[in-house]
Backbone of each chain as ProteinMPNN parsed JSONL, in Angstrom:
{"seq_chain_A": "DQQVKQNSPSLSVQEGRISILNCDYTNSMFDYFLWYKKYPAEGPTFLISISSIKDKNEDGRFTVFLNKSAKHLSLHIVPSQPGDSAVYFCAASAGSYGGSQGNLIFGKGTKLSVKP", "coords_chain_A": {"N_chain_A": [[37.974, 97.852, -107.271], [39.06, 96.089, -104.58], [42.285, 95.659, -103.517], [43.486, 95.117, -101.145], [42.15, 93.736, -98.33], [40.337, 94.097, -95.387], [38.355, 92.305, -93.599], [36.974, 92.412, -91.242], [35.28, 94.881, -89.698], [35.36, 95.651, -87.068], [36.633, 94.766, -83.8], [36.492, 93.303, -80.644], [38.153, 92.914, -77.594], [39.243, 91.407, -74.545], [41.19, 92.96, -72.017], [44.566, 91.933, -71.691], [44.243, 89.589, -73.107], [44.722, 87.937, -76.322], [44.851, 89.807, -79.335], [43.798, 89.441, -82.625], [44.242, 90.497, -85.785], [43.142, 90.511, -89.085], [44.066, 90.27, -92.585], [43.649, 90.286, -96.058], [44.967, 89.872, -99.356], [45.05, 90.514, -102.9], [46.795, 90.942, -104.993], [49.489, 89.482, -106.423], [51.905, 90.649, -106.811], [52.592, 92.191, -104.693], [55.048, 92.787, -102.268], [55.856, 93.821, -99.879], [54.547, 94.354, -96.671], [52.634, 96.173, -94.379], [51.64, 97.29, -91.129], [49.615, 99.775, -89.786], [48.653, 101.956, -87.149], [45.942, 103.852, -85.994], [44.779, 106.607, -84.234], [41.804, 108.489, -83.37], [41.485, 111.584, -85.106], [44.165, 111.781, -85.573], [47.193, 111.113, -87.483], [48.063, 108.056, -89.273], [50.161, 105.708, -87.586], [53.19, 104.044, -87.963], [53.534, 100.578, -87.313], [54.551, 97.849, -87.637], [56.296, 95.81, -89.995], [56.59, 93.493, -92.78], [58.54, 91.59, -94.966], [58.071, 89.886, -98.084], [59.747, 87.735, -98.195], [59.857, 86.613, -95.783], [58.072, 84.857, -93.149], [57.255, 85.602, -90.725], [57.392, 88.245, -88.377], [58.533, 89.869, -85.52], [57.951, 92.21, -82.911], [58.295, 93.176, -79.905], [55.247, 93.26, -78.257], [53.907, 92.851, -80.57], [53.276, 90.876, -83.416], [53.646, 89.931, -86.742], [52.272, 87.807, -89.142], [52.794, 86.124, -92.189], [51.223, 84.545, -94.844], [51.923, 83.525, -97.759], [50.952, 81.8, -99.757], [48.266, 81.71, -99.249], [47.702, 84.333, -99.516], [47.477, 86.033, -97.286], [47.661, 87.896, -94.292], [48.35, 88.457, -90.819], [47.994, 90.281, -87.769], [49.167, 89.982, -84.568], [48.538, 90.821, -81.258], [49.854, 90.69, -78.168], [50.274, 90.835, -74.666], [46.971, 92.217, -75.004], [46.25, 95.685, -74.52], [44.406, 98.389, -72.993], [45.224, 100.82, -74.157], [45.796, 100.049, -76.697], [43.569, 100.289, -78.167], [42.258, 101.331, -81.126], [42.166, 102.197, -84.644], [43.246, 99.835, -86.943], [45.25, 99.589, -89.735], [45.966, 97.668, -92.534], [48.512, 97.519, -94.971], [49.915, 97.374, -98.26], [52.622, 96.935, -100.56], [54.102, 97.039, -103.783], [57.116, 96.675, -103.923], [59.528, 97.752, -101.934], [58.995, 100.051, -99.205], [56.87, 101.358, -100.18], [58.13, 103.398, -101.231], [60.413, 104.626, -103.435], [59.705, 102.857, -105.349], [57.039, 102.369, -105.545], [53.6, 102.721, -104.356], [51.677, 102.773, -101.299], [49.043, 100.511, -100.727], [46.108, 100.595, -99.024], [44.06, 98.804, -96.668], [40.606, 98.945, -95.446], [40.576, 99.14, -92.762], [40.433, 98.015, -89.325], [38.625, 98.385, -86.42], [39.809, 98.227, -83.279], [38.848, 97.39, -80.039], [39.853, 97.365, -76.787], [38.948, 96.05, -73.826], [38.939, 96.951, -70.402]], "CA_chain_A": [[38.394, 96.501, -106.887], [39.951, 96.202, -103.44], [43.433, 94.758, -103.551], [43.803, 94.799, -99.749], [40.858, 93.645, -97.665], [40.214, 93.798, -93.966], [36.942, 91.955, -93.619], [36.327, 92.685, -89.958], [35.324, 96.32, -89.413], [35.62, 95.906, -85.653], [37.032, 93.626, -82.977], [36.51, 93.639, -79.224], [38.984, 91.94, -76.878], [39.459, 91.713, -73.135], [42.574, 93.29, -71.651], [45.407, 90.794, -71.34], [44.081, 88.508, -74.066], [45.345, 88.164, -77.624], [44.078, 90.408, -80.428], [44.248, 88.962, -83.939], [43.648, 91.275, -86.866], [43.409, 89.798, -90.339], [44.157, 91.059, -93.817], [43.833, 89.486, -97.263], [45.313, 90.68, -100.52], [44.803, 89.804, -104.159], [47.849, 91.208, -105.967], [50.662, 88.663, -106.12], [53.112, 91.47, -106.967], [52.919, 92.822, -103.412], [56.147, 92.109, -101.59], [56.036, 94.386, -98.54], [53.277, 94.523, -95.994], [52.821, 96.996, -93.184], [50.484, 97.605, -90.28], [49.589, 101.103, -89.188], [47.671, 102.167, -86.098], [45.46, 105.222, -86.086], [43.844, 107.142, -83.247], [40.956, 109.544, -83.943], [42.037, 112.927, -85.328], [45.617, 111.727, -85.757], [47.621, 110.365, -88.645], [48.479, 106.67, -89.008], [51.502, 105.502, -87.039], [53.745, 102.753, -88.378], [53.678, 99.601, -86.233], [55.424, 96.729, -87.945], [56.219, 95.427, -91.406], [57.162, 92.203, -93.115], [58.876, 91.374, -96.368], [57.507, 88.631, -98.584], [60.71, 86.626, -98.067], [59.708, 86.094, -94.429], [56.707, 84.5, -92.805], [56.957, 86.103, -89.383], [58.244, 89.299, -87.839], [58.084, 90.139, -84.162], [58.48, 93.408, -82.282], [57.637, 93.331, -78.61], [53.937, 92.607, -78.155], [53.317, 92.772, -81.909], [53.84, 89.894, -84.344], [52.923, 89.837, -88.004], [52.452, 86.532, -89.837], [52.465, 86.207, -93.609], [50.99, 83.289, -95.548], [51.909, 83.948, -99.161], [50.12, 80.932, -100.593], [46.873, 82.092, -99.001], [47.626, 85.785, -99.649], [46.857, 86.414, -96.018], [48.535, 88.224, -93.181], [47.642, 88.765, -89.582], [48.723, 90.988, -86.72], [48.84, 89.492, -83.234], [48.943, 91.712, -80.169], [49.79, 89.929, -76.926], [48.862, 90.906, -74.292], [46.297, 93.445, -75.426], [46.113, 96.704, -73.479], [43.399, 99.392, -73.379], [45.852, 101.817, -75.032], [45.864, 99.53, -78.073], [42.294, 100.586, -78.831], [42.53, 102.222, -82.249], [41.895, 101.557, -85.938], [44.468, 99.239, -87.49], [45.226, 99.481, -91.193], [46.913, 96.838, -93.248], [48.915, 98.173, -96.22], [50.809, 96.55, -99.071], [53.371, 97.654, -101.572], [54.888, 96.257, -104.74], [58.42, 97.322, -103.99], [60.013, 98.529, -100.806], [57.995, 100.491, -98.246], [56.025, 102.338, -100.84], [59.003, 104.536, -101.507], [60.704, 104.996, -104.813], [59.26, 101.85, -106.307], [55.604, 102.123, -105.526], [52.847, 103.392, -103.314], [51.005, 101.878, -100.38], [47.614, 100.237, -100.899], [45.582, 100.377, -97.682], [42.736, 98.256, -96.404], [39.676, 99.914, -94.869], [40.818, 99.254, -91.335], [39.671, 97.289, -88.3], [38.608, 99.129, -85.165], [40.039, 97.349, -82.129], [38.497, 97.907, -78.711], [40.366, 96.504, -75.722], [38.175, 96.417, -72.633], [39.646, 96.671, -69.136]], "C_chain_A": [[39.431, 96.593, -105.773], [41.076, 95.191, -103.522], [43.848, 94.327, -102.146], [42.499, 94.849, -98.971], [41.001, 93.327, -96.193], [38.729, 93.566, -93.731], [36.217, 92.188, -92.305], [36.41, 94.174, -89.662], [35.68, 96.611, -87.958], [35.948, 94.602, -84.935], [37.084, 94.099, -81.526], [37.211, 92.531, -78.446], [39.129, 92.375, -75.427], [40.937, 92.016, -72.889], [43.337, 92.045, -71.213], [45.311, 89.619, -72.3], [44.768, 88.859, -75.38], [44.357, 88.843, -78.576], [44.665, 89.901, -81.733], [43.491, 89.731, -85.008], [44.085, 90.67, -88.19], [43.346, 90.709, -91.553], [44.388, 90.099, -94.979], [44.191, 90.393, -98.427], [45.161, 89.837, -101.787], [45.968, 89.925, -105.138], [49.117, 90.439, -105.595], [51.977, 89.429, -106.293], [53.5, 92.166, -105.66], [54.055, 92.069, -102.737], [56.529, 92.745, -100.26], [54.671, 94.662, -97.951], [53.523, 95.249, -94.676], [51.514, 97.085, -92.413], [50.68, 98.992, -89.691], [48.454, 101.15, -88.171], [47.239, 103.623, -86.146], [44.478, 105.53, -84.964], [43.0, 108.222, -83.924], [41.684, 110.877, -84.021], [43.565, 112.94, -85.38], [45.941, 110.989, -87.049], [47.997, 108.935, -88.283], [49.921, 106.633, -88.496], [51.981, 104.109, -87.419], [53.949, 101.846, -87.162], [54.758, 98.576, -86.544], [55.266, 96.383, -89.415], [56.799, 94.034, -91.597], [57.416, 92.149, -94.612], [58.327, 90.028, -96.808], [58.479, 87.459, -98.5], [60.654, 86.007, -96.675], [58.271, 85.655, -94.201], [56.309, 84.994, -91.41], [57.922, 87.221, -89.042], [57.667, 89.73, -86.501], [58.742, 91.404, -83.629], [57.72, 93.629, -80.986], [56.33, 92.561, -78.553], [53.295, 92.349, -79.511], [54.06, 91.754, -82.775], [52.989, 89.896, -85.593], [53.291, 88.515, -88.659], [52.014, 86.71, -91.284], [52.337, 84.821, -94.197], [50.819, 83.638, -97.019], [50.996, 83.096, -100.015], [48.651, 81.285, -100.451], [46.644, 83.576, -99.231], [46.937, 86.382, -98.421], [47.938, 86.822, -95.028], [47.706, 88.586, -91.967], [48.584, 89.468, -88.619], [48.233, 90.455, -85.385], [49.367, 90.485, -82.201], [48.742, 90.942, -78.865], [50.732, 90.525, -75.882], [48.249, 92.223, -74.738], [46.131, 94.38, -74.232], [45.07, 97.735, -73.93], [43.955, 100.465, -74.312], [46.019, 101.352, -76.47], [44.579, 99.82, -78.847], [42.502, 101.679, -79.866], [42.02, 101.524, -83.506], [43.233, 101.08, -86.51], [44.3, 99.044, -88.995], [46.333, 98.545, -91.662], [47.245, 97.555, -94.555], [49.908, 97.283, -96.948], [51.46, 97.391, -100.148], [54.059, 96.668, -102.504], [56.225, 96.956, -104.882], [58.687, 98.195, -102.797], [58.885, 98.928, -99.875], [56.997, 101.435, -98.887], [56.828, 103.572, -101.16], [59.195, 104.735, -102.98], [60.118, 104.021, -105.823], [57.755, 101.615, -106.275], [54.897, 102.913, -104.46], [52.138, 102.345, -102.462], [49.527, 101.754, -100.732], [47.071, 99.841, -99.535], [44.263, 99.615, -97.701], [41.869, 99.304, -95.735], [39.816, 100.036, -93.357], [39.919, 98.373, -90.494], [39.781, 98.078, -87.004], [38.718, 98.153, -84.006], [39.647, 98.071, -80.844], [38.995, 96.909, -77.678], [39.721, 96.955, -74.414], [38.921, 96.03, -71.367], [38.976, 95.52, -68.365]], "O_chain_A": [[40.533, 97.103, -105.976], [40.828, 93.987, -103.59], [44.488, 93.289, -101.977], [41.819, 95.875, -98.951], [41.706, 92.393, -95.81], [37.943, 94.512, -93.672], [34.987, 92.164, -92.256], [37.497, 94.687, -89.4], [36.227, 97.667, -87.641], [35.602, 93.508, -85.381], [37.644, 95.151, -81.22], [36.902, 91.352, -78.617], [39.136, 93.568, -75.123], [41.817, 91.396, -73.486], [42.822, 91.214, -70.465], [46.184, 88.751, -72.314], [45.327, 89.946, -75.528], [43.177, 88.493, -78.614], [45.88, 89.927, -81.929], [42.269, 89.633, -85.124], [45.259, 90.358, -88.386], [42.686, 91.747, -91.558], [45.226, 89.202, -94.891], [43.768, 91.548, -98.476], [45.146, 88.607, -101.735], [46.108, 89.086, -106.027], [49.741, 90.719, -104.571], [53.043, 88.912, -105.959], [54.614, 92.675, -105.537], [54.021, 90.842, -102.648], [57.435, 92.259, -99.583], [53.762, 95.137, -98.632], [54.487, 94.974, -93.961], [50.428, 96.968, -92.981], [51.745, 99.334, -89.177], [47.435, 100.474, -88.317], [48.065, 104.52, -86.316], [43.489, 104.824, -84.764], [43.417, 108.804, -84.925], [42.415, 111.249, -83.103], [44.184, 113.995, -85.246], [45.084, 110.327, -87.635], [48.226, 108.633, -87.112], [50.773, 107.416, -88.916], [51.273, 103.12, -87.225], [54.462, 102.274, -86.128], [55.745, 98.448, -85.82], [54.218, 96.636, -90.009], [57.418, 93.472, -90.693], [56.602, 92.607, -95.414], [58.141, 89.13, -95.986], [58.083, 86.312, -98.71], [61.315, 85.004, -96.409], [57.368, 86.023, -94.951], [55.169, 84.821, -90.979], [59.108, 87.163, -89.369], [56.46, 89.929, -86.368], [59.927, 91.647, -83.858], [56.631, 94.202, -80.981], [56.306, 91.35, -78.774], [52.252, 91.7, -79.591], [55.288, 91.76, -82.86], [51.761, 89.866, -85.52], [54.463, 88.145, -88.727], [51.006, 87.356, -91.571], [53.248, 84.003, -94.063], [49.731, 83.996, -97.47], [50.329, 83.613, -100.911], [47.88, 81.176, -101.405], [45.506, 84.039, -99.15], [45.96, 87.125, -98.52], [48.988, 86.185, -94.933], [46.539, 88.963, -92.066], [49.799, 89.275, -88.652], [47.036, 90.471, -85.1], [50.513, 90.926, -82.278], [47.62, 90.588, -78.502], [51.911, 90.711, -76.186], [48.945, 93.234, -74.837], [45.906, 93.947, -73.102], [44.877, 97.927, -75.13], [43.231, 100.969, -75.171], [46.34, 102.144, -77.356], [44.524, 99.611, -80.059], [42.872, 102.805, -79.535], [41.509, 100.406, -83.444], [44.212, 101.826, -86.552], [43.345, 98.422, -89.46], [47.481, 98.639, -91.227], [46.359, 98.138, -95.181], [50.653, 96.528, -96.323], [50.926, 98.41, -100.585], [54.532, 95.612, -102.084], [56.452, 97.722, -105.819], [58.115, 99.278, -102.676], [57.9, 98.198, -99.768], [56.353, 102.226, -98.198], [56.278, 104.659, -101.339], [58.234, 104.989, -103.706], [60.042, 104.323, -107.014], [57.268, 100.708, -106.95], [55.52, 103.69, -103.737], [52.016, 101.184, -102.853], [48.85, 102.746, -101.0], [47.524, 98.857, -98.95], [43.458, 99.757, -98.621], [42.321, 100.42, -95.48], [39.238, 100.934, -92.745], [38.804, 98.029, -90.886], [40.878, 98.4, -86.547], [37.817, 97.344, -83.782], [40.057, 99.205, -80.596], [38.602, 95.743, -77.693], [39.92, 98.081, -73.958], [39.466, 94.931, -71.263], [39.435, 95.152, -67.283]]}, "seq_chain_B": "NAGVMQNPRHLVRRRGQEARLRCSPMKGHSHVYWYRQLPEEGLKFMVYLQKENIIDESGMPKERFSAEFPKEGPSILRIQQVVRGDSAAYFCASSPGNSPLHFGNGTRLTVT", "coords_chain_B": {"N_chain_B": [[62.646, 116.049, -82.251], [60.744, 117.15, -84.751], [57.668, 115.917, -86.063], [55.89, 115.056, -89.111], [54.447, 117.9, -90.36], [51.309, 119.277, -90.808], [49.224, 121.753, -92.184], [46.297, 123.783, -92.805], [44.724, 122.264, -89.861], [42.015, 121.953, -90.012], [39.849, 122.814, -92.63], [37.554, 124.829, -94.212], [35.686, 125.214, -97.053], [33.779, 126.879, -99.567], [31.784, 125.616, -102.246], [33.435, 125.726, -105.376], [35.525, 127.355, -104.549], [39.09, 127.637, -103.878], [41.295, 125.243, -102.423], [44.089, 125.021, -100.333], [46.531, 122.939, -99.154], [49.027, 122.332, -96.807], [52.242, 120.868, -96.248], [54.906, 120.024, -94.238], [57.697, 118.082, -94.369], [59.322, 115.58, -92.283], [62.463, 116.388, -90.772], [65.222, 115.944, -92.849], [63.928, 114.227, -94.537], [63.264, 113.538, -97.862], [61.307, 112.608, -99.461], [57.959, 112.892, -100.27], [54.523, 112.236, -99.753], [51.089, 112.225, -100.674], [47.959, 111.339, -99.362], [44.503, 110.447, -99.438], [41.638, 110.201, -97.403], [38.469, 109.03, -97.424], [35.282, 109.097, -95.683], [34.847, 106.207, -93.666], [36.549, 104.716, -95.178], [39.692, 103.324, -96.389], [43.028, 104.734, -96.608], [43.846, 106.433, -99.578], [46.22, 106.488, -102.104], [47.574, 109.41, -103.572], [49.652, 111.124, -104.691], [53.198, 111.209, -105.257], [56.12, 112.831, -104.38], [59.394, 114.16, -104.901], [61.94, 116.516, -104.033], [61.135, 119.248, -105.98], [60.235, 117.604, -108.004], [57.682, 115.599, -109.489], [57.068, 112.333, -108.891], [55.273, 110.189, -109.022], [52.048, 110.411, -109.952], [49.791, 108.95, -110.158], [47.511, 108.486, -108.663], [46.143, 110.791, -108.521], [43.376, 112.892, -109.224], [42.638, 113.889, -112.557], [41.853, 116.445, -113.176], [41.651, 119.661, -111.658], [43.183, 119.108, -109.392], [46.428, 119.54, -108.037], [49.919, 119.217, -107.232], [52.875, 120.167, -105.483], [56.341, 120.315, -104.617], [58.435, 122.347, -103.668], [61.834, 123.595, -103.999], [62.485, 125.126, -101.784], [60.628, 125.392, -98.817], [57.276, 124.193, -97.879], [55.511, 121.207, -99.031], [52.773, 121.495, -101.246], [49.386, 120.797, -101.657], [47.005, 121.426, -103.969], [43.663, 122.214, -104.565], [41.486, 123.067, -106.924], [38.45, 124.913, -107.52], [36.617, 123.567, -105.679], [34.476, 120.774, -104.915], [31.622, 119.156, -103.328], [32.244, 116.464, -103.086], [34.957, 116.469, -102.641], [35.362, 116.67, -99.988], [37.085, 115.416, -97.313], [39.632, 113.664, -95.413], [42.914, 114.674, -95.692], [46.029, 113.329, -95.904], [49.455, 113.784, -95.379], [52.611, 112.29, -95.931], [55.987, 111.442, -95.107], [59.315, 110.365, -95.992], [62.683, 109.145, -95.685], [63.423, 107.665, -97.748], [63.086, 104.396, -98.931], [62.066, 103.363, -96.493], [59.644, 102.988, -93.829], [56.676, 104.986, -94.176], [56.1, 108.121, -92.594], [53.404, 109.65, -91.165], [51.571, 112.752, -91.197], [49.169, 114.565, -89.114], [47.033, 115.188, -90.654], [44.765, 117.085, -92.788], [41.546, 118.17, -92.475], [39.206, 118.578, -94.796], [36.35, 120.374, -95.479], [33.718, 120.849, -97.62], [31.312, 123.171, -98.303]], "CA_chain_B": [[62.58, 115.962, -83.715], [59.344, 117.344, -85.109], [57.136, 114.987, -87.045], [55.347, 115.662, -90.318], [53.532, 118.97, -89.955], [50.332, 119.657, -91.809], [48.3, 122.835, -91.82], [45.644, 123.817, -91.506], [44.139, 120.997, -89.415], [40.655, 121.961, -90.538], [39.673, 123.816, -93.678], [36.191, 124.851, -94.746], [35.609, 125.976, -98.301], [32.52, 126.803, -100.3], [31.919, 125.056, -103.592], [34.018, 126.651, -106.332], [36.728, 127.999, -104.036], [40.324, 126.856, -103.942], [41.829, 124.766, -101.142], [45.542, 124.797, -100.326], [46.935, 122.157, -98.005], [50.482, 122.405, -96.7], [52.901, 119.761, -95.554], [56.354, 120.097, -94.023], [58.153, 116.735, -94.015], [60.295, 115.453, -91.196], [63.811, 116.835, -91.115], [66.031, 114.915, -93.503], [63.103, 113.432, -95.457], [63.139, 114.201, -99.161], [60.201, 111.981, -100.19], [56.666, 113.326, -99.727], [53.37, 111.547, -100.334], [49.76, 112.689, -100.246], [46.909, 110.341, -99.366], [43.172, 110.961, -99.101], [40.765, 109.231, -96.75], [37.043, 109.328, -97.381], [34.665, 108.467, -94.505], [34.686, 104.743, -93.641], [37.421, 104.109, -96.18], [41.121, 103.369, -96.119], [43.74, 105.83, -97.257], [44.091, 106.205, -101.007], [47.387, 107.21, -102.603], [47.318, 110.433, -104.585], [50.828, 111.6, -105.417], [54.508, 111.031, -104.606], [57.024, 113.861, -104.878], [60.677, 114.497, -104.306], [62.168, 117.965, -104.206], [60.924, 119.847, -107.311], [59.831, 116.6, -109.004], [56.576, 114.677, -109.256], [57.55, 110.998, -109.26], [54.131, 109.337, -109.348], [50.781, 111.094, -109.672], [48.784, 108.054, -110.71], [46.295, 108.505, -107.857], [45.613, 112.15, -108.481], [42.388, 113.21, -110.272], [43.288, 114.578, -113.681], [41.478, 117.855, -113.208], [41.457, 120.48, -110.454], [44.151, 118.78, -108.343], [47.84, 119.646, -108.376], [50.799, 119.138, -106.066], [54.243, 120.601, -105.715], [57.279, 120.23, -103.49], [59.491, 123.235, -104.164], [63.162, 123.476, -103.409], [62.361, 125.706, -100.452], [59.259, 125.479, -98.327], [56.517, 122.958, -97.726], [54.765, 120.668, -100.157], [51.427, 122.054, -101.329], [48.349, 120.131, -102.449], [46.046, 122.457, -104.344], [42.419, 121.731, -105.18], [40.764, 124.212, -107.476], [37.001, 124.771, -107.738], [36.248, 122.399, -104.878], [33.106, 120.259, -104.928], [31.311, 118.465, -102.068], [32.927, 115.176, -103.069], [36.356, 116.628, -102.217], [35.402, 116.645, -98.52], [37.822, 114.222, -96.891], [40.865, 113.947, -94.668], [44.078, 114.579, -96.57], [47.213, 113.044, -95.098], [50.774, 113.86, -95.979], [53.59, 111.413, -95.297], [57.341, 111.647, -95.625], [60.242, 109.247, -95.808], [64.019, 109.428, -96.213], [63.614, 106.763, -98.877], [63.213, 102.98, -98.586], [61.718, 103.106, -95.108], [58.215, 103.235, -93.652], [56.194, 106.356, -94.245], [55.659, 108.797, -91.372], [52.265, 110.469, -91.546], [51.112, 113.871, -90.399], [47.848, 114.391, -88.512], [46.004, 115.386, -91.65], [43.91, 118.271, -92.926], [40.165, 117.781, -92.756], [38.591, 119.541, -95.688], [34.892, 120.328, -95.585], [33.208, 121.724, -98.68], [29.894, 123.455, -98.021]], "C_chain_B": [[61.123, 116.039, -84.145], [58.934, 116.319, -86.147], [56.698, 115.726, -88.29], [54.295, 116.678, -89.902], [52.607, 119.33, -91.103], [49.509, 120.833, -91.297], [47.524, 123.303, -93.037], [45.135, 122.437, -91.094], [42.725, 120.842, -89.949], [40.535, 123.096, -91.539], [38.257, 123.709, -94.209], [36.198, 125.743, -95.972], [34.209, 125.835, -98.882], [32.805, 126.208, -101.673], [32.451, 126.12, -104.546], [35.266, 127.366, -105.865], [37.939, 127.084, -104.19], [40.737, 126.433, -102.524], [43.328, 124.523, -101.301], [45.931, 124.108, -99.032], [48.464, 122.102, -97.989], [51.038, 121.265, -95.877], [54.394, 120.018, -95.464], [56.832, 118.726, -93.578], [59.071, 116.765, -92.802], [61.665, 115.889, -91.684], [64.598, 115.678, -91.727], [65.257, 114.033, -94.469], [62.909, 114.188, -96.758], [61.991, 113.636, -99.996], [58.896, 112.374, -99.495], [55.551, 112.645, -100.502], [52.088, 112.207, -99.821], [48.772, 111.537, -100.412], [45.597, 111.022, -98.982], [42.369, 109.838, -98.44], [39.334, 109.757, -96.733], [36.442, 108.639, -96.163], [34.487, 106.964, -94.69], [35.557, 104.035, -94.681], [38.862, 104.09, -95.682], [41.744, 104.559, -96.817], [44.032, 105.462, -98.712], [45.247, 107.091, -101.473], [46.972, 108.227, -103.658], [48.579, 110.723, -105.399], [52.07, 111.417, -104.557], [55.471, 112.026, -105.237], [58.38, 113.775, -104.175], [60.919, 115.971, -104.627], [62.088, 118.367, -105.682], [60.48, 118.844, -108.372], [58.61, 115.818, -108.558], [57.014, 113.318, -109.778], [56.402, 110.112, -109.725], [52.855, 110.082, -108.981], [49.609, 110.256, -110.148], [47.476, 108.052, -109.921], [45.605, 109.861, -107.816], [44.546, 112.323, -109.556], [43.036, 114.102, -111.338], [42.998, 116.073, -113.692], [41.363, 118.401, -111.795], [42.496, 120.225, -109.362], [45.581, 118.957, -108.868], [48.659, 119.603, -107.091], [52.179, 119.608, -106.467], [55.048, 120.431, -104.435], [58.497, 121.037, -103.911], [60.809, 123.023, -103.433], [63.175, 124.025, -101.982], [60.896, 125.715, -100.053], [58.524, 124.156, -98.345], [55.988, 122.439, -99.06], [53.344, 121.228, -100.093], [50.567, 121.134, -102.182], [47.266, 121.171, -102.704], [44.838, 121.816, -105.023], [41.647, 122.961, -105.644], [39.288, 123.88, -107.64], [36.458, 123.555, -106.985], [34.765, 122.075, -105.022], [32.893, 119.465, -103.641], [32.062, 117.133, -101.955], [34.402, 115.252, -102.688], [36.483, 116.606, -100.697], [36.011, 115.324, -98.057], [38.935, 114.66, -95.95], [42.035, 113.712, -95.616], [45.317, 114.439, -95.696], [48.467, 113.16, -95.957], [51.686, 112.907, -95.218], [54.961, 111.72, -95.873], [58.208, 110.451, -95.28], [61.623, 109.697, -96.286], [64.329, 108.576, -97.442], [63.813, 105.351, -98.379], [63.034, 102.708, -97.095], [60.255, 103.476, -94.916], [57.855, 104.712, -93.667], [55.783, 106.849, -92.857], [54.566, 109.781, -91.785], [52.09, 111.661, -90.619], [49.715, 113.603, -89.869], [46.706, 114.771, -89.439], [45.371, 116.767, -91.66], [42.519, 117.77, -93.285], [39.488, 118.882, -93.538], [37.086, 119.321, -95.716], [34.47, 121.335, -96.635], [31.72, 121.918, -98.454], [29.183, 123.972, -99.268]], "O_chain_B": [[60.356, 115.101, -83.928], [59.728, 115.907, -86.993], [57.079, 116.876, -88.51], [53.359, 116.347, -89.174], [53.045, 119.644, -92.21], [49.148, 120.892, -90.122], [48.018, 123.235, -94.163], [45.121, 121.524, -91.919], [42.293, 119.742, -90.293], [41.051, 124.193, -91.325], [37.812, 122.633, -94.609], [36.659, 126.884, -95.927], [33.547, 124.812, -98.713], [33.921, 126.29, -102.187], [31.991, 127.262, -104.54], [35.998, 127.929, -106.679], [37.821, 125.921, -104.578], [40.549, 127.175, -101.56], [43.774, 123.906, -102.267], [45.689, 124.629, -97.943], [49.105, 121.859, -99.011], [50.405, 120.766, -94.947], [55.067, 120.205, -96.478], [56.423, 118.246, -92.521], [59.527, 117.82, -92.361], [61.982, 115.77, -92.867], [64.628, 114.574, -91.183], [65.842, 113.188, -95.147], [62.449, 115.33, -96.764], [61.725, 114.114, -101.099], [58.751, 112.206, -98.284], [55.612, 112.494, -101.722], [52.022, 112.68, -98.687], [48.743, 110.858, -101.438], [45.589, 112.041, -98.291], [42.418, 108.683, -98.866], [39.032, 110.78, -96.118], [37.03, 107.686, -95.651], [34.033, 106.507, -95.739], [35.311, 102.877, -95.016], [39.209, 104.742, -94.698], [41.068, 105.301, -97.53], [44.412, 104.333, -99.024], [45.239, 108.302, -101.254], [46.137, 107.95, -104.518], [48.588, 110.592, -106.623], [52.02, 111.461, -103.328], [55.627, 112.072, -106.457], [58.481, 113.371, -103.017], [60.181, 116.582, -105.4], [62.862, 117.894, -106.515], [60.361, 119.211, -109.541], [58.506, 115.421, -107.398], [57.298, 113.165, -110.966], [56.535, 109.372, -110.7], [52.617, 110.352, -107.804], [48.557, 110.79, -110.498], [46.438, 107.658, -110.452], [44.591, 110.033, -107.139], [44.778, 111.939, -110.702], [43.872, 114.952, -111.035], [43.811, 116.867, -114.164], [41.019, 117.679, -110.86], [42.667, 121.068, -108.482], [45.896, 118.571, -109.994], [48.161, 119.91, -106.007], [52.599, 119.473, -107.616], [54.506, 120.408, -103.33], [59.465, 120.493, -104.442], [60.875, 122.362, -102.397], [63.802, 123.453, -101.09], [60.025, 126.015, -100.87], [59.062, 123.133, -98.767], [56.015, 123.136, -100.074], [52.787, 121.41, -99.01], [50.956, 120.74, -103.281], [46.685, 121.723, -101.769], [44.974, 120.991, -105.927], [41.214, 123.783, -104.836], [38.917, 122.729, -107.867], [35.908, 122.634, -107.588], [33.926, 122.953, -105.219], [33.851, 119.137, -102.942], [32.464, 116.729, -100.863], [35.032, 114.225, -102.439], [37.594, 116.531, -100.172], [35.504, 114.249, -98.377], [39.153, 115.849, -95.722], [42.123, 112.667, -96.262], [45.619, 115.298, -94.867], [48.518, 112.695, -97.096], [51.55, 112.739, -94.006], [55.076, 112.204, -96.999], [57.885, 109.644, -94.408], [61.728, 110.531, -97.185], [65.363, 108.747, -98.089], [64.631, 105.124, -97.488], [63.769, 101.913, -96.51], [59.682, 104.193, -95.737], [58.626, 105.566, -93.23], [55.204, 106.111, -92.06], [54.778, 110.635, -92.646], [52.407, 111.603, -89.431], [49.136, 112.549, -90.132], [45.539, 114.688, -89.056], [45.431, 117.511, -90.681], [42.334, 117.045, -94.263], [39.227, 119.969, -93.023], [36.615, 118.208, -95.95], [34.811, 122.516, -96.56], [30.957, 120.952, -98.416], [27.987, 124.262, -99.221]]}, "name": "protein", "num_of_chains": 2, "seq": "DQQVKQNSPSLSVQEGRISILNCDYTNSMFDYFLWYKKYPAEGPTFLISISSIKDKNEDGRFTVFLNKSAKHLSLHIVPSQPGDSAVYFCAASAGSYGGSQGNLIFGKGTKLSVKPNAGVMQNPRHLVRRRGQEARLRCSPMKGHSHVYWYRQLPEEGLKFMVYLQKENIIDESGMPKERFSAEFPKEGPSILRIQQVVRGDSAAYFCASSPGNSPLHFGNGTRLTVT"}
């Protein structure tokens, strides 16, 4: 039973436009959400996170939105660049960053392709 | 500042052999995690360790798999009597505690 779902396996966007990656979760105990980016043959790299007490967190071109009532979060990348092409994983934790109070539950990922 | 180091990057084992995967956390990080990624899947938590202690092994198969993080040296994930279904990418991550996990580049295990 998937607790974190990324329903779009892939997304293609033109350079300079907005990329929107979506993630749904089922466990209401989750209180931290993270996005990781992964290139082929490399490990995931942390991008941005959000606590359940917030509904938005912004870091440069990356913004994460959280809708707790809908159990939905999204990652916006503006403007998209070809170097953003990678697999993006949504992850959730019941307690902190998956540290001493829990572990991270990952979605299956969305492959983003940004075309020049 | 070196990141999380995993070795080997690729490991090929025949069915029934043992696989040993090593992970050196980032300097100053005392929390180590192991995750497994099967093809077309997300990462699945296996085990969380601090120095000399297993904190959470709820994601680890009950048989054939073990993990340690000794006082000195890297963390080791050991898989005994490997089977084809163990073929996957195994990622180690570390953290200083209460902060996002930093992942290594993984060990790709192939069981023939």
